[in-house]
Every structure is written in structure tokens, then in C-alpha cells.
VMD Tcl script that draws the C-alpha trace (Angstrom):
set ca {
  {-46.23 18.25 -9.72}
  {-44.50 20.79 -12.08}
  {-40.95 21.11 -13.02}
  {-41.12 24.19 -10.88}
  {-42.86 22.29 -7.94}
  {-39.73 19.90 -7.83}
  {-37.26 22.67 -7.96}
  {-38.53 24.62 -5.25}
  {-38.78 22.12 -2.64}
  {-36.71 22.46 0.25}
  {-33.57 19.52 0.07}
  {-32.42 18.16 3.27}
  {-28.83 19.51 4.38}
  {-26.01 17.73 5.01}
  {-26.01 16.62 8.70}
  {-23.81 18.89 10.28}
  {-20.96 17.22 13.31}
  {-20.13 18.71 16.20}
  {-17.60 17.14 18.70}
  {-16.75 19.11 21.97}
  {-13.81 18.36 24.23}
  {-13.85 15.06 25.55}
  {-16.21 13.63 23.24}
  {-15.31 11.28 20.56}
  {-14.04 7.43 20.39}
  {-10.88 7.06 22.01}
  {-8.15 4.84 21.56}
  {-5.17 4.00 23.65}
  {-2.35 2.42 22.49}
  {0.67 1.91 25.55}
  {1.20 5.27 26.02}
  {-0.35 7.04 22.87}
  {-3.86 8.24 23.56}
  {-5.68 9.12 20.27}
  {-8.98 10.51 20.27}
  {-10.81 9.97 16.90}
  {-12.62 13.43 16.23}
  {-14.08 12.35 12.37}
  {-13.43 8.59 11.07}
  {-15.31 9.47 8.21}
  {-18.91 8.63 8.70}
  {-19.56 12.36 8.40}
  {-17.57 13.22 5.34}
  {-18.52 10.14 2.83}
  {-15.18 8.41 3.36}
  {-13.15 11.21 2.29}
  {-11.94 12.29 5.43}
  {-10.82 11.33 9.03}
  {-9.61 13.79 12.04}
  {-7.72 12.62 15.41}
  {-5.80 14.42 17.88}
  {-3.12 12.38 19.67}
  {-0.98 12.85 22.76}
  {2.07 11.11 22.80}
  {3.63 10.40 26.24}
  {7.52 11.47 26.41}
  {10.05 9.01 25.02}
  {6.98 7.50 23.04}
  {8.34 5.44 20.08}
  {6.06 5.47 16.57}
  {5.31 2.71 14.52}
  {7.56 1.12 12.34}
  {8.49 3.49 8.88}
  {6.03 2.96 6.37}
  {4.43 3.59 2.91}
  {0.63 4.83 2.54}
  {-0.39 3.42 -0.71}
  {-3.97 4.84 -1.59}
  {-3.88 7.83 1.56}
  {-2.71 11.21 2.53}
  {-1.21 11.84 6.35}
  {-1.64 15.18 8.21}
  {0.09 16.08 11.05}
  {-0.35 18.93 12.88}
  {1.68 19.89 16.22}
  {-0.34 21.28 18.77}
  {1.92 21.30 21.52}
  {5.54 19.99 22.31}
  {7.94 18.20 19.51}
  {7.67 15.15 16.83}
  {10.12 13.83 15.60}
  {9.11 12.74 12.06}
  {11.69 10.33 10.20}
  {11.57 10.59 6.37}
  {13.54 8.33 4.88}
  {16.82 9.21 5.87}
  {15.88 12.27 7.02}
  {14.91 13.73 10.93}
  {12.64 16.67 10.84}
  {11.72 17.98 14.87}
  {8.28 19.77 14.25}
  {7.05 21.71 17.17}
  {3.90 23.53 17.91}
  {2.61 25.05 14.78}
  {4.11 22.79 12.49}
  {2.15 20.93 9.67}
  {3.92 18.12 8.05}
  {1.87 16.09 5.15}
  {3.02 13.28 4.35}
  {1.66 11.99 0.25}
  {1.02 8.07 -0.61}
  {4.04 6.60 -1.05}
  {6.60 8.73 1.00}
  {8.10 6.26 4.28}
  {7.86 7.70 7.47}
  {7.18 7.42 11.55}
  {7.11 9.88 14.05}
  {8.24 9.63 18.06}
  {8.19 11.45 20.69}
  {11.66 11.78 21.82}
  {11.64 14.56 24.60}
  {10.54 14.73 28.12}
  {7.91 16.53 27.70}
  {4.17 15.14 25.79}
  {3.20 16.27 22.41}
  {-0.28 16.50 21.15}
  {-0.92 16.36 17.44}
  {-3.82 16.62 15.09}
  {-3.74 14.15 12.74}
  {-5.63 13.97 9.28}
  {-5.72 10.76 6.87}
  {-7.53 11.45 3.58}
  {-9.68 9.15 2.53}
  {-10.60 7.46 6.13}
  {-9.35 4.18 5.88}
  {-6.68 4.29 8.14}
  {-8.52 4.93 10.89}
  {-9.89 1.27 11.32}
  {-5.57 0.16 11.69}
  {-5.53 2.27 15.04}
  {-8.77 0.16 16.49}
  {-6.91 -3.47 15.25}
  {-3.74 -2.06 17.33}
  {-6.13 -1.52 20.20}
  {-8.12 -5.05 19.73}
  {-4.20 -6.75 19.60}
  {-3.40 -5.18 23.03}
  {-7.46 -5.67 24.76}
  {-6.26 -9.40 23.65}
  {-3.76 -9.40 25.42}
  {-1.21 -9.86 22.89}
  {2.23 -7.43 22.85}
  {1.49 -4.87 20.11}
  {5.08 -5.94 18.43}
  {6.74 -4.79 15.37}
  {5.53 -7.88 13.41}
  {1.40 -7.18 14.66}
  {2.14 -3.73 14.17}
  {3.69 -4.61 10.16}
  {0.52 -6.89 9.89}
  {-2.42 -4.36 10.90}
  {-1.01 -1.84 8.55}
  {-1.15 -4.22 5.19}
  {-5.08 -4.26 5.75}
  {-5.32 -0.65 4.84}
  {-2.77 -0.98 1.97}
  {0.20 0.41 4.10}
  {3.95 -1.34 3.73}
  {6.73 -1.24 6.09}
  {9.41 1.17 4.10}
  {11.82 -1.83 4.64}
  {14.63 0.58 2.71}
  {15.31 3.11 5.39}
  {15.01 0.60 8.44}
}
mol new
graphics top color blue
foreach p $ca { graphics top sphere $p radius 0.5 }
foreach p [lrange $ca 0 end-1] q [lrange $ca 1 end] { graphics top cylinder $p $q radius 0.2 }
display resetview
């Protein structure tokens, strides 16, 4: 094979992932329903994306910090209250919240209406955290603050105890 032939052979294109409405992995965590649209398997672990529906008056996880990943939240509908350290921010439809590593944060839906958000995890490692929480519930155990913190720690995340 000549050098010219090597360069002219067709190269395999990366696989394209298409996740249609209603498709994707569903994770149910009490009143929160998450649909994993990309778990990192099509991005080489660089990015995961999930859509979450927060029922009215849903509390989020304990305030925490990620050591290894950025987390993004794009609000599709409703209002999500983000607590970052000691500050609260009410994010409405069309708002993007980006949380870099090391930043203490949590979120909740304090309203009477459901809220829907699209979340990104860069890299993808935090998707498994949600799977672990679902397993806690599937095993009949309560999803306590301690169970949540134990799962977080497996994915380079610690509670932000200076803001709780």
C-alpha cells in the first residue's frame, strides 16, 4: 500500500447519537424525574446531559462542591432556586446557571408549579451518582442526607458544610 493510498482510504465517521422525545434512560428520585440524554458513552466521557423535572416544592441535594467537574443548568420551564454559598438565585425559563468546580451549590423548586431543566456534567462522571441514588430507593432504603453525601463522595463531591 502506498502512502497516497493510506491517506485516500475512507475514514470511519464517529457515531451520531440521536435521542428522541421520551427516549433515554429514566431515573426517578422521589418527586424528581430525570431523563439521561447522554451519559458520556458517545462523548468519550467528556460530557453528559440530562433533563430533570422537579415537582412543586421539591428540595434538592445538600449543598455541595464538585472537585472534578463543571455542572450547567438551563431552565426550560418553571423556576428553580439555586443556593450558591449564602446567596439564593431564582432562575426562570431561559436562564443558564454554570457551576465551576469548587463552588458550593444546591437547587430546589420552591413554587407550586413543576420546573424542567437541562443539566450538563463535564466530564460525565456525575451521572452515576444519580443511578446510585435510584439504587438506594430501589433497595427500599430512605434517601437521607447521609445516603446522598455517601453517594456524592464516590464522585469527587463533598458537602459544603461551611454553608449548611
